[in-house]
N, C-alpha and C positions, 0 to 999 in steps of 0.2 A: 168544597167545604165538607168536612166530615161532621155529621150530625149525630145526635144521641138517639135516633130512632132505633127501635128493636130492643132497647134495654127493658128488662123486667123491673118493675118497681121495687121488688124485693132486693134487687142487686144494688140499689142506689141508696145513699144516705138520704134522710128525709128533707134536709134543708138545702139541697143543691138547686141552683138556678138552671135554666135551660142551657146556658153556655157551659156551665160547670158539668152538667150531666153529659154533654157531648164530649168534653175533655176526659171525663171518667171512662167513657167507652173507648175513646181513642187510646187511652193509656193501656187498657187491657188488651186491645188489638195490636199495640205497638205501631200504630199508624200516625200519620201527620194530622194534626188538628189545625185547620186553616180557617181563620175568621176574617181574612182579608176582604176588603170591599171590591177590589178590582180596579179602582182609580188610584193611580200612583200618588196623586196629591193627597188624597184622603188617607191612604195607607202609610204615608211617611210618618214613622214613629217620632221623628224630631220636629215635625211641623206643628201647627197650631190647631189643626182640625180636630174637633172633639170626637172621642170614641164613646159610644153609648153603652148601655147595659148589655146589649146583644153581643158585644165584643169584650165584656169585662168578666174576669174571674177573681175570686178573693185569694189573696196570697196564702191564707191558712189552708185552703182547700188544696192548692198546689203542693204545699209542704206536706200535707197529710198523704197525698198520693206518693210522694217521693220517699217518705220515711216509713209509712205503714199502709201502702196502697193495696188494693185487691189483687189476687193472683191473676196472672195472664190467662186468656182464653186458651183452650186446648190447641196445641200446635203453634202458639204465638209466643213472642217474647215481649214483655211489657216495656214501654219506654215513654218518655214525655217529650213529644215533638210538637211545639206550638209555633204558629205563624200568625202574626197580626193580632195578637191578643193583648188586652190591657189588664195588668195585674195590679189590683188596688191593695192598699195597706202595706205594711212592712213585710218583706220577704225574708223570713228568719229561719235558717237551718243550722244555727250555731251548734257545734258539737255533734251534729248528726252524721250518720253514715248512709249515703245514697247509693244504692246498688244499680237501679235502672239507668240506662243511657238517657242523657238530658241534652236537648237541642232546642234553643229558643231563637227564632228568627223574626226580625222586624217587630219585636214586642215592645210595649211601653210599660215601664215600672213607675208607679206613682210615688213610691217611697224607696228608701235605700234597700240594697240587697245585703243581707248579713250572713256571711259564710265562715266566720272564724272557727278554726279547728274542725271544719267539716271535711268528710272524706267522700270523694267521688270516684267513680270509674273514669268517666269522661264528661266534661262539661263544655258545651258550646253555646255561646251567646253571640249572635251575629246581627249586626245592624240594629241594636236595641238602644232605647233611651233609658238611662239608669241614673238616678240622682247621685248615688254613691255605691261603690262596691267595697265592702269591708270583709276581707278574706285573709286576715293574718293566720298563719299556720295552717292554711288550707292544704289538703293533700289529695292529689289525683294520681291514679295509676296510669292514666293515659294523658290526653291533651286537655289544655285549658285554652279555648279559643274565644277571643273578644274582639274580632275584627269589625271595623266600621261602627262600633258602639260609641255613644257619647256619654261621658260621665261628668256631671255638673259640679260635683264636689270631690272628685279624685277617686283614686284606687289605692287600697292598702293590701299588699301581698307580703308583708313582713314575715320572714321565715317560712314562707310557703314552699311546698315541695311538689313540683310538677313532674310527673313520670316521664313524659315524652316532650311534646312541643308546647310552648307558650306563644300564642299568636295575638298581637296587638296592632296589626297592620291597619292603617287608615282610621284608627280610633282617634277621637278627639277627647282630651282629658283636661279638665279645669282644676284649679288648685283647691285644696281643702283649707281649713282655718289656719293650719300651720304653714301654709305656703307651698305644700307639696302637691304635685299632680299625681305622681306615682311613687308611693312609699314601698319599696321592695327590698329593704335591707335584709341580708341573709337569705335571699331567694335562691332556690336550687331548681334548675331546669335540666332534665335528663338529656334532651337533645337540643333543638334550636329555639332561640328566642327571636321571633320575627316581629319587628316593630317598624316595618317599612311604611313610609308616608304617615307615620304617627304625627299628631299635632298635640303638643304638650304645653299647657299654659301654667307654669309653675316649675318647681324643682322635681326632676326625675332622680330619685335616690336609689342606687343599686349598691350600697356599701356592702362589701364582703359577699356579693352574689356570686354564684357559680353556674356556668352554662356549659353543658356537656359537649356541644358541637360549636355552632357559630351564633354570634349576636349581631343581628342586622338592624341598623337604624338608617338604612338607605332611604334618602329622600325625606327623612323626618324633619320636622320643624320644632325645635325646643326653644320656647319663648318664656323667659323669666326676668322681667324688669323689676321684680319685687325684692328678691334676695340675691345673694352672691353667685349661686351656682344654678345653671340650667340643667347640667348633668353632674351629679355628685356620686362618683363610683370608685372610691379608693378600695384597694384590695380586691378588685374584680378579677375573677378567673374565667377565662374563655378558652376552651380546649383547642379551638381552631382560630377563626378570624373575627375581629371586631370591624364591622363595616360602618363608616360614617361617610358615605359616598352617595352618588346619584341613584335614583330609582326610575324606572320607566313608568310613564303615566298611561300608557296604552297597553292593552292586552293583559295577560296574567302577570302576577308578581314574578320578579326575576330571580328570586332566591339566591342572592349572593353572587350573581354573574354580572358582567358589564353589559349595559343595554346595547342592543345592536345599533349600528350606525343608522341615523335617520329617525330613531325613536325619540319622541318628546320625553324629556327627563325633568325631574325635579331634584335639585341639589339638596344635600344635607345642609340645614341652616340652624345655627345656634346663636341665640341672643342671650348671653349670660355666660358665666364662667363654666369651664369643664375641668373636672378633677378626676384623674385616672391614676393617682399615685399608687405605687406598689402593685400595679396590676400585672397579671401573668397571662400571656396570649400565645397559644401554641403555634400558630402560623403567622399571623400578621395583624397589624393595626392599619387600617386603610382610611386615609383622609382625602381620597380623590375628589377634587373640585369642592371640598367642604368650604362653607362660608361661615366665618365667625364674626360676631359683633360684640366687642367687649367694652365695658367702661374702663377707665384708667386703672382702677384697682382690681380688675378681674384678669383671669389668665387661663390659658390652656396648660394645665399642669400634668406633666408626664414624669414626675419625680420617681426614680427607681423602677420604672416600668421595664419589664423583660419580655422581649419578643424576637423571633428570628428575623422579622422584616417590619420596618416602619415606612409606610408610604406617605410621606409628607408632601402632598400634591394639591393642597387646597389653595384658596385665595389668601393673600397676605392680610392679616387683621390690621385695621387702621389704628386701633388703640389696644391697650392691654399688653400682656406679656405671653411669651411662650417659654415654658420652663422644662428642661430636659435633664436637670441635675441628677446624677447618679443612675440614669437610664442605661440599659445595656441592650443593644440590638446587634444582629449580624449584618444584615443588608439595610443600608439607609438609602431609600429611593426618594429623591427630592427634586424640586425645581428651584432655580435661583429666585424666581418671583414669589415663592411661597413664604419665605422667611421674613420676619419683622426686622426693623432697623436697629441701630445701636441703642443700647439701654433697655431693649424690650425682648432680648433673647438671652437666656441663661443656660449654659451647658457645662457647668462645673462637674467633672467626673462622668460626663457622658461618653460611653464607650461604644464604638461601632467598628466593624471589621472591613466592610466593603462599601464603597460609594457607588450608587447606580443612578446617576443624574438623568432626569427626564428632560430632554431638550438641552440647549447650550448652557454650560455652567463652567466658563473659563476659570483659570486659576486666580485671576484678578478678583473675580466675584467671590470665589471660595475664600480668599483671604479676607475680604470684607465681611463674609459670613462669620468667620472666626473672630474677627475684630469686633463685630456687633455683639458677640457673646461675652466679651471680656471688657466691661466698663472700666475696670482696673486691670493692670497687667497681671496675667497668670499664664505660666508656660504650658500647662497641661493641654489645653485645646490645640495649640500649635503642634506640640509633640505628637498628639494623637493623630492629627491630620497628616503629618509628615510620615508617621509609621504606616498609615493606611496607603498612602501614595507609594511609598517605597515597596511595600508588599505587593502592590500592583505593577511594579516595574517602572514607575514614574520617578526615577531618581532625581532628575533635574528639577522637577516640580517640588519634590520633597526638600531639596536644598533651598529652593526659593521660600518655602514655608518657614524653615528654620532661620533663614536670613531675616524674614519678616518678624520672627519672634525676637531676635536680637534688636532689631530696629524699634520694635514696640517697647522693649525693656529700656532702651536708651532714653526714651522720653521720660522715664521715671527717675533717672539718675541726676545727681547734682551737676553743676555746670562743668567742673573739671573733668569728671568721668564722662560726661556727655561729649566733650570735645575729643577725648581719646577715642570714644566710640565712633564719632564721625571719621576720625583718621583711619581707624581699622576698617570701617565700611568702605571708604574711598580707595584705600590701597589694596586690601585683600578680601573685602566683603566678609569680614569676620572669619576668614579661613575657608569659606564654602566655595570660593572660586580660586583654587591654588594656581591656576594658569595665569591669573592676574599678577600673583606674586612673582612668577617666573618672568613676566614682562617687565615688572619693576626692577627685577634683578638685572635684566639685560640693559635697561635704560641706565641704571646706576653704573654698570660696568662700562658702557660707552662714555658716560659723562666723566667717570674717573680716568678712563684712558686718555680722553682729550685733555683733562686737567693736568695729569702727570706728564703728558708729552710736551707741555709748554715750559718745563723747567727740568734741569738736570740736578740730581741730588748726589752729593759726594758719598762714596762708600765709607762704612765704618772702619774697615780694614782694607788698605789699598791693595794687598796681595791676595785677599780672600773674598771674592764677590763674583757673582755671575754677570753677564752682560745686562745692561739696563734695558728693560722692556716694559714700558708703561702699561701695556695691555695686560701682561701677565701679573704685574705688580698690583693693578687694580683688582684683577680677578682673585689674586691670592688674599687680598684684604676682605673681599666679599664672601669667599667660601670659608666657613668657620672651622671645618674639619680637615679639608684637603690642604696639604702643604705643597705649594708649587715652587718652593725654593727661592722666593723673592723677598718676602718680608723678613726683616732682621739684618739685612746687609746694607741698608742705605740710611743715611742721616736725614731726618725730616725735622725742619725747624719752623716755628711760628704757626701760621695758618695751615701749613701742610700736615702738621701733627693732628690738628683738629679735623681736617678733612679725612685723614686716615682713620681716626677714631669713629667718625660718623659712619664711614663705609663699613667698618667692622661691626658696629652696632646694628646697622640696617641689614647687613648680611646675615647676622644671627637671627634677627626677627623674620626676615623673608624666607630663609632656609628652613626655619622651624615651621613656618606656615605651609610651605610646599610639602615638607615631610608629613605633616599632620593630614593635609588634604589627600596625599597619595595613600597614606595608611588607611584613611576612611574608605577610599575608593577600593583598595585591595580587600578590605574587610567585607564590604558589600558584595564584591564579586565572589 
């Protein structure tokens, strides 16, 4: 423990207590001022054990040191480094400029910390008990560290500017009167925003916030049963990656890396809606093993999000919706088990270029995925999936998707059109299986040959006709363009005329289908 011994009385203000006098000397020395008891239970700033006057300093004395403190001793740099200190009264530095380095560890604030429009070089508050932090438009040239702190009535960092890193890891934050735990709309962070293992009881608001590198909420628990959103961050900009994924519970913080195998981890958990609309993410949005608990009217909203990679690898939410309308990603990494069921997934205008499934994701499930996103028929999700599969060389799967699109559309048609659709599907699969049309052509040719071989038909002109050949005659009827020299020379009466007309009509239909299918195949090749 650093004590105040050695100070000359002339160097000290008259009204300082013994604890404050020791802090005054430590400030001039640039040394740590530690008033800890040595017993972990007694020293816990969040516990109920009282801290007496021997560990108490007045907030106004601390503020005086920071704003207008004495010069450092010769050869030293002044700084405020407190450990295990109780700070009574309101800690108010509003509008001030603090030049010395400030680090407070395991300290207990009796009233709120007021730092609106305050300028710091670096401010570190570690494992402190704080009723509330009011720091709108705070400006730091370096870091703002608040790890393992507990805030009973929330944090306000609206329009704050953090020069390098903002650290909130393992902090516990309860909501204010407005229902927000962290109000940080318009926040700007020069480098990383680390909030790993954060516990938030209320709405975490990051509207229009900007993060220069990565934003990590790995292992965080965002709990807000009070209002609609647990994480409300529309127009959020992150230059690298947004992590809503697991964090290791053992060893040092993992800083955006996957925990090594065997490490105990805590998943990202969110009880309440998530809003990331219009967000921009330079590398990825990572939902690895994320767990969401929504009410029926809540959602994971990713409307118009833009990111090179979306890792949708969390647990399937039991209730609520997932909305990707208008989002644009390059790589969609997903699991079949992560997506919600019909009516709870919306993907209108969702654009992706590559599918990277994690684990088995057969086409049958992929079609159910698209179907779940279209409560009413809409062709765009099917066409997008088919285009992505075709670009990846999966032509057969792409045809199956487009065939599923026609079958889905058929269910919206009136009865007559629906019957025609069933006929097209059964015969030629809407033209996506031209080989089936060729098979039907062969079947009709064989049937026509057998039928016409059972009767002889008189020639129209007795001296101008080829030899009767029922196989060539049936084939000439079926082929709409090629003339085999059979049709037009024989008299057909009664039912034979109708049979010929049916073969001609079916021949046109099937030949057109085969031609269209071959044309599509050649175009793709």
